[in-house]
Steps between C-alpha positions, in 0.01 A plus 500: 500500500132515576243340272217721626213448724311170468728329244627238721162353588331496151368160400662338198290494191506218256391529132373193335513482123289262309607445140250431228510136388707443196283459198543177305738518205490297174780646295554191289141535374572839377841415358338206320225716360761749363712223350205320348384818338856564364514148368164528332595835338843362395323216326330745264833618353550328171784246471711618794208486750494116489834507667457788728165405652573166668700601800275778632199292414645192696601709794153666493337155526729379788456829696132483425455160664712585797299826534184298481614286784586801705168650423331190643704542822426879530122491449503574121732794501623574142321178365386682183858615423618129549227372258593772251865393513412140423263594211738745346795253551313237299368759236818486272435138421191557288625832365818335371314196362249735319803684356671181387179387334462827310872485391452139393183585310677794331800275411277230361301742286815660361663159404183349348474758230 
């Protein structure tokens, strides 16, 4: 079996492949932002929202602070999302306090008549 003229003395060619550097990731900042927004929206639901909003809001705060630390190490990547997660995670507190004050005011005005 002949390989044809000149095949035996061809130089070997090597191909060098350079991969692009992996971009930094900060998935916890994004997850915290989503959970913080879900917690803030759940706190707007009358009566039941008080019980529904705490878990996603708390996880949003935790993930937001972890994401903020990751953003410091990666040069600020997804820093805004981490701050949004923290703010939206703390947002149910004044919303619920405002709702409780309104309900207490309505209850006091109906009982004083």
